[in-house]
VEXVOTI-80382 format. One record per residue: residue in one letter; x, y, z negated of N, C-alpha, C in turn. Coordinates in steps of 0.1 Angstrom, whole numbers. Layout:
N
{type = A, n_xx = X, n_yy = Y, n_zz = Z, ca_xx = X, ca_yy = Y, ca_zz = Z, c_xx = X, c_yy = Y, c_zz = Z}
...
REM end
This chain:
86
{type = M, n_xx = -72, n_yy = 179, n_zz = -149, ca_xx = -84, ca_yy = 178, ca_zz = -147, c_xx = -85, c_yy = 189, c_zz = -131}
{type = L, n_xx = -95, n_yy = 181, n_zz = -128, ca_xx = -94, ca_yy = 181, ca_zz = -107, c_xx = -98, c_yy = 200, c_zz = -108}
{type = R, n_xx = -111, n_yy = 202, n_zz = -117, ca_xx = -119, ca_yy = 216, ca_zz = -113, c_xx = -123, c_yy = 221, c_zz = -106}
{type = L, n_xx = -127, n_yy = 207, n_zz = -97, ca_xx = -138, ca_yy = 210, ca_zz = -81, c_xx = -154, c_yy = 213, c_zz = -86}
{type = K, n_xx = -151, n_yy = 225, n_zz = -73, ca_xx = -164, ca_yy = 232, ca_zz = -75, c_xx = -179, c_yy = 223, c_zz = -73}
{type = S, n_xx = -177, n_yy = 212, n_zz = -69, ca_xx = -188, ca_yy = 198, ca_zz = -61, c_xx = -185, c_yy = 187, c_zz = -64}
{type = A, n_xx = -192, n_yy = 176, n_zz = -65, ca_xx = -191, ca_yy = 168, ca_zz = -68, c_xx = -187, c_yy = 161, c_zz = -53}
{type = C, n_xx = -178, n_yy = 150, n_zz = -55, ca_xx = -172, ca_yy = 146, ca_zz = -44, c_xx = -164, c_yy = 134, c_zz = -44}
{type = Q, n_xx = -165, n_yy = 125, n_zz = -37, ca_xx = -158, ca_yy = 112, ca_zz = -40, c_xx = -144, c_yy = 108, c_zz = -29}
{type = Y, n_xx = -135, n_yy = 101, n_zz = -39, ca_xx = -124, ca_yy = 102, ca_zz = -34, c_xx = -120, c_yy = 83, c_zz = -34}
{type = L, n_xx = -116, n_yy = 75, n_zz = -25, ca_xx = -111, ca_yy = 62, ca_zz = -24, c_xx = -96, c_yy = 61, c_zz = -27}
{type = L, n_xx = -91, n_yy = 54, n_zz = -44, ca_xx = -79, ca_yy = 56, ca_zz = -43, c_xx = -71, c_yy = 42, c_zz = -41}
{type = A, n_xx = -65, n_yy = 40, n_zz = -44, ca_xx = -54, ca_yy = 25, ca_zz = -45, c_xx = -44, c_yy = 27, c_zz = -48}
{type = T, n_xx = -40, n_yy = 14, n_zz = -55, ca_xx = -31, ca_yy = 19, ca_zz = -68, c_xx = -17, c_yy = 12, c_zz = -65}
{type = V, n_xx = -3, n_yy = 17, n_zz = -61, ca_xx = 7, ca_yy = 13, ca_zz = -57, c_xx = 18, c_yy = 9, c_zz = -70}
{type = T, n_xx = 22, n_yy = 1, n_zz = -65, ca_xx = 34, ca_yy = -6, ca_zz = -77, c_xx = 47, c_yy = -9, c_zz = -63}
{type = H, n_xx = 55, n_yy = -2, n_zz = -67, ca_xx = 69, ca_yy = -2, ca_zz = -62, c_xx = 82, c_yy = -12, c_zz = -63}
{type = C, n_xx = 87, n_yy = -20, n_zz = -56, ca_xx = 90, ca_yy = -28, ca_zz = -60, c_xx = 110, c_yy = -28, c_zz = -62}
{type = K, n_xx = 115, n_yy = -32, n_zz = -71, ca_xx = 131, ca_yy = -32, ca_zz = -72, c_xx = 135, c_yy = -40, c_zz = -62}
{type = T, n_xx = 140, n_yy = -29, n_zz = -49, ca_xx = 149, ca_yy = -38, ca_zz = -38, c_xx = 163, c_yy = -34, c_zz = -34}
{type = K, n_xx = 166, n_yy = -25, n_zz = -45, ca_xx = 180, ca_yy = -20, ca_zz = -41, c_xx = 183, c_yy = -10, c_zz = -30}
{type = G, n_xx = 178, n_yy = -5, n_zz = -26, ca_xx = 176, ca_yy = 3, ca_zz = -18, c_xx = 176, c_yy = -2, c_zz = -6}
{type = D, n_xx = 171, n_yy = -12, n_zz = -1, ca_xx = 172, ca_yy = -22, ca_zz = 11, c_xx = 156, c_yy = -18, c_zz = 19}
{type = D, n_xx = 154, n_yy = -15, n_zz = 31, ca_xx = 145, ca_yy = -11, ca_zz = 38, c_xx = 141, c_yy = -24, c_zz = 47}
{type = A, n_xx = 125, n_yy = -29, n_zz = 44, ca_xx = 121, ca_yy = -40, ca_zz = 45, c_xx = 117, c_yy = -35, c_zz = 63}
{type = T, n_xx = 118, n_yy = -29, n_zz = 68, ca_xx = 116, ca_yy = -26, ca_zz = 78, c_xx = 125, c_yy = -26, c_zz = 92}
{type = I, n_xx = 136, n_yy = -29, n_zz = 85, ca_xx = 149, ca_yy = -35, ca_zz = 93, c_xx = 150, c_yy = -50, c_zz = 92}
{type = N, n_xx = 153, n_yy = -52, n_zz = 77, ca_xx = 158, ca_yy = -64, ca_zz = 79, c_xx = 149, c_yy = -72, c_zz = 63}
{type = P, n_xx = 149, n_yy = -84, n_zz = 65, ca_xx = 142, ca_yy = -90, ca_zz = 54, c_xx = 146, c_yy = -87, c_zz = 41}
{type = V, n_xx = 137, n_yy = -86, n_zz = 32, ca_xx = 140, ca_yy = -75, ca_zz = 15, c_xx = 133, c_yy = -89, c_zz = 8}
{type = L, n_xx = 144, n_yy = -91, n_zz = 0, ca_xx = 135, ca_yy = -101, ca_zz = -11, c_xx = 134, c_yy = -94, c_zz = -25}
{type = Y, n_xx = 126, n_yy = -93, n_zz = -33, ca_xx = 129, ca_yy = -85, ca_zz = -46, c_xx = 122, c_yy = -101, c_zz = -60}
{type = S, n_xx = 126, n_yy = -95, n_zz = -69, ca_xx = 121, ca_yy = -102, ca_zz = -84, c_xx = 115, c_yy = -98, c_zz = -93}
{type = E, n_xx = 114, n_yy = -81, n_zz = -92, ca_xx = 111, ca_yy = -73, ca_zz = -105, c_xx = 103, c_yy = -62, c_zz = -95}
{type = L, n_xx = 91, n_yy = -55, n_zz = -101, ca_xx = 85, ca_yy = -41, ca_zz = -96, c_xx = 89, c_yy = -34, c_zz = -108}
{type = E, n_xx = 90, n_yy = -23, n_zz = -102, ca_xx = 92, ca_yy = -12, ca_zz = -106, c_xx = 88, c_yy = -5, c_zz = -121}
{type = G, n_xx = 74, n_yy = -11, n_zz = -119, ca_xx = 65, ca_yy = -5, ca_zz = -137, c_xx = 58, c_yy = 0, c_zz = -140}
{type = T, n_xx = 54, n_yy = 15, n_zz = -131, ca_xx = 47, ca_yy = 26, ca_zz = -127, c_xx = 35, c_yy = 19, c_zz = -118}
{type = F, n_xx = 26, n_yy = 26, n_zz = -122, ca_xx = 18, ca_yy = 28, ca_zz = -108, c_xx = 13, c_yy = 40, c_zz = -106}
{type = H, n_xx = 8, n_yy = 40, n_zz = -89, ca_xx = 7, ca_yy = 57, ca_zz = -85, c_xx = -4, c_yy = 54, c_zz = -81}
{type = F, n_xx = -13, n_yy = 66, n_zz = -78, ca_xx = -23, ca_yy = 63, ca_zz = -73, c_xx = -24, c_yy = 73, c_zz = -59}
{type = V, n_xx = -31, n_yy = 67, n_zz = -45, ca_xx = -27, ca_yy = 74, ca_zz = -33, c_xx = -41, c_yy = 74, c_zz = -27}
{type = D, n_xx = -46, n_yy = 86, n_zz = -24, ca_xx = -55, ca_yy = 87, ca_zz = -17, c_xx = -55, c_yy = 79, c_zz = -5}
{type = L, n_xx = -65, n_yy = 69, n_zz = 0, ca_xx = -66, ca_yy = 60, ca_zz = 10, c_xx = -65, c_yy = 67, c_zz = 23}
{type = T, n_xx = -68, n_yy = 78, n_zz = 29, ca_xx = -68, ca_yy = 83, ca_zz = 40, c_xx = -55, c_yy = 89, c_zz = 43}
{type = A, n_xx = -46, n_yy = 85, n_zz = 32, ca_xx = -31, ca_yy = 92, ca_zz = 33, c_xx = -22, c_yy = 79, c_zz = 37}
{type = V, n_xx = -26, n_yy = 65, n_zz = 33, ca_xx = -21, ca_yy = 55, ca_zz = 39, c_xx = -19, c_yy = 50, c_zz = 57}
{type = V, n_xx = -7, n_yy = 50, n_zz = 56, ca_xx = -4, ca_yy = 47, ca_zz = 72, c_xx = -4, c_yy = 31, c_zz = 71}
{type = A, n_xx = 6, n_yy = 25, n_zz = 66, ca_xx = 9, ca_yy = 11, ca_zz = 67, c_xx = 4, c_yy = 0, c_zz = 53}
{type = V, n_xx = -1, n_yy = -10, n_zz = 53, ca_xx = -3, ca_yy = -18, ca_zz = 42, c_xx = 8, c_yy = -28, c_zz = 45}
{type = V, n_xx = 17, n_yy = -36, n_zz = 36, ca_xx = 24, ca_yy = -44, ca_zz = 34, c_xx = 22, c_yy = -54, c_zz = 29}
{type = G, n_xx = 29, n_yy = -66, n_zz = 26, ca_xx = 22, ca_yy = -79, ca_zz = 19, c_xx = 39, c_yy = -87, c_zz = 11}
{type = C, n_xx = 34, n_yy = -93, n_zz = 4, ca_xx = 47, ca_yy = -99, ca_zz = 5, c_xx = 37, c_yy = -116, c_zz = 2}
{type = V, n_xx = 55, n_yy = -126, n_zz = -1, ca_xx = 52, ca_yy = -140, ca_zz = -1, c_xx = 63, c_yy = -146, c_zz = -11}
{type = K, n_xx = 60, n_yy = -153, n_zz = -18, ca_xx = 68, ca_yy = -162, ca_zz = -32, c_xx = 76, c_yy = -168, c_zz = -24}
{type = V, n_xx = 89, n_yy = -168, n_zz = -26, ca_xx = 100, ca_yy = -177, ca_zz = -19, c_xx = 104, c_yy = -179, c_zz = -32}
{type = G, n_xx = 111, n_yy = -196, n_zz = -31, ca_xx = 115, ca_yy = -203, ca_zz = -46, c_xx = 104, c_yy = -208, c_zz = -55}
{type = A, n_xx = 109, n_yy = -218, n_zz = -65, ca_xx = 98, ca_yy = -222, ca_zz = -72, c_xx = 104, c_yy = -221, c_zz = -85}
{type = R, n_xx = 125, n_yy = -227, n_zz = -88, ca_xx = 131, ca_yy = -226, ca_zz = -104, c_xx = 130, c_yy = -209, c_zz = -104}
{type = M, n_xx = 132, n_yy = -201, n_zz = -95, ca_xx = 138, ca_yy = -185, ca_zz = -98, c_xx = 129, c_yy = -178, c_zz = -85}
{type = P, n_xx = 114, n_yy = -179, n_zz = -86, ca_xx = 107, ca_yy = -170, ca_zz = -77, c_xx = 113, c_yy = -156, c_zz = -78}
{type = K, n_xx = 116, n_yy = -156, n_zz = -61, ca_xx = 115, ca_yy = -142, ca_zz = -58, c_xx = 103, c_yy = -142, c_zz = -46}
{type = F, n_xx = 98, n_yy = -124, n_zz = -40, ca_xx = 90, ca_yy = -120, ca_zz = -35, c_xx = 98, c_yy = -115, c_zz = -19}
{type = G, n_xx = 95, n_yy = -124, n_zz = -7, ca_xx = 101, ca_yy = -116, ca_zz = 2, c_xx = 86, c_yy = -107, c_zz = 10}
{type = I, n_xx = 90, n_yy = -96, n_zz = 13, ca_xx = 79, ca_yy = -84, ca_zz = 18, c_xx = 81, c_yy = -86, c_zz = 35}
{type = I, n_xx = 68, n_yy = -86, n_zz = 33, ca_xx = 65, ca_yy = -88, ca_zz = 50, c_xx = 57, c_yy = -72, c_zz = 56}
{type = D, n_xx = 66, n_yy = -70, n_zz = 64, ca_xx = 65, ca_yy = -53, ca_zz = 68, c_xx = 59, c_yy = -53, c_zz = 82}
{type = Q, n_xx = 49, n_yy = -53, n_zz = 90, ca_xx = 49, ca_yy = -56, ca_zz = 107, c_xx = 43, c_yy = -39, c_zz = 108}
{type = S, n_xx = 49, n_yy = -26, n_zz = 103, ca_xx = 47, ca_yy = -18, ca_zz = 102, c_xx = 50, c_yy = -10, c_zz = 119}
{type = E, n_xx = 61, n_yy = -17, n_zz = 125, ca_xx = 66, ca_yy = -11, ca_zz = 137, c_xx = 56, c_yy = -2, c_zz = 145}
{type = D, n_xx = 52, n_yy = -11, n_zz = 145, ca_xx = 43, ca_yy = -2, ca_zz = 163, c_xx = 31, c_yy = 3, c_zz = 149}
{type = L, n_xx = 26, n_yy = 7, n_zz = 142, ca_xx = 18, ca_yy = 15, ca_zz = 135, c_xx = 1, c_yy = 14, c_zz = 139}
{type = A, n_xx = -8, n_yy = 7, n_zz = 133, ca_xx = -20, ca_yy = 6, ca_zz = 132, c_xx = -31, c_yy = 19, c_zz = 131}
{type = Q, n_xx = -37, n_yy = 20, n_zz = 136, ca_xx = -44, ca_yy = 36, ca_zz = 128, c_xx = -53, c_yy = 31, c_zz = 123}
{type = A, n_xx = -58, n_yy = 36, n_zz = 111, ca_xx = -69, ca_yy = 29, ca_zz = 102, c_xx = -77, c_yy = 37, c_zz = 102}
{type = S, n_xx = -94, n_yy = 29, n_zz = 102, ca_xx = -102, ca_yy = 40, ca_zz = 108, c_xx = -113, c_yy = 38, c_zz = 95}
{type = F, n_xx = -117, n_yy = 50, n_zz = 89, ca_xx = -128, ca_yy = 48, ca_zz = 76, c_xx = -140, c_yy = 53, c_zz = 83}
{type = H, n_xx = -153, n_yy = 47, n_zz = 81, ca_xx = -165, ca_yy = 53, ca_zz = 83, c_xx = -173, c_yy = 53, c_zz = 67}
{type = D, n_xx = -177, n_yy = 55, n_zz = 71, ca_xx = -191, ca_yy = 59, ca_zz = 59, c_xx = -203, c_yy = 54, c_zz = 61}
{type = S, n_xx = -207, n_yy = 39, n_zz = 51, ca_xx = -217, ca_yy = 33, ca_zz = 56, c_xx = -230, c_yy = 34, c_zz = 49}
{type = E, n_xx = -231, n_yy = 52, n_zz = 41, ca_xx = -244, ca_yy = 52, ca_zz = 39, c_xx = -249, c_yy = 61, c_zz = 57}
{type = R, n_xx = -244, n_yy = 68, n_zz = 59, ca_xx = -249, ca_yy = 74, ca_zz = 73, c_xx = -254, c_yy = 59, c_zz = 83}
{type = G, n_xx = -261, n_yy = 67, n_zz = 93, ca_xx = -264, ca_yy = 61, ca_zz = 107, c_xx = -256, c_yy = 57, c_zz = 116}
{type = K, n_xx = -261, n_yy = 52, n_zz = 120, ca_xx = -247, ca_yy = 42, ca_zz = 134, c_xx = -246, c_yy = 53, c_zz = 144}
{type = D, n_xx = -255, n_yy = 64, n_zz = 144, ca_xx = -254, ca_yy = 71, ca_zz = 157, c_xx = -252, c_yy = 88, c_zz = 148}
{type = D, n_xx = -247, n_yy = 88, n_zz = 135, ca_xx = -241, ca_yy = 100, ca_zz = 134, c_xx = -228, c_yy = 103, c_zz = 131}
REM end
């Protein structure tokens, strides 16, 4: 229970870690075939980079991590319920 004093909204993301044997996808190409198995919930305002994956191979597929966060882009969040001039 959060025990908040007033109602508020949070935008959360579900994150699942990949089993990469400690390899760092920001330095070298990394392949994985399994996920950690647990989910983590993260406040989206704390996210600084998003990575993707691509399927590699057909018989025993693995996934390659696509991480282009070297020159981090700045995420910008806008409240769509407010007017343009707010």
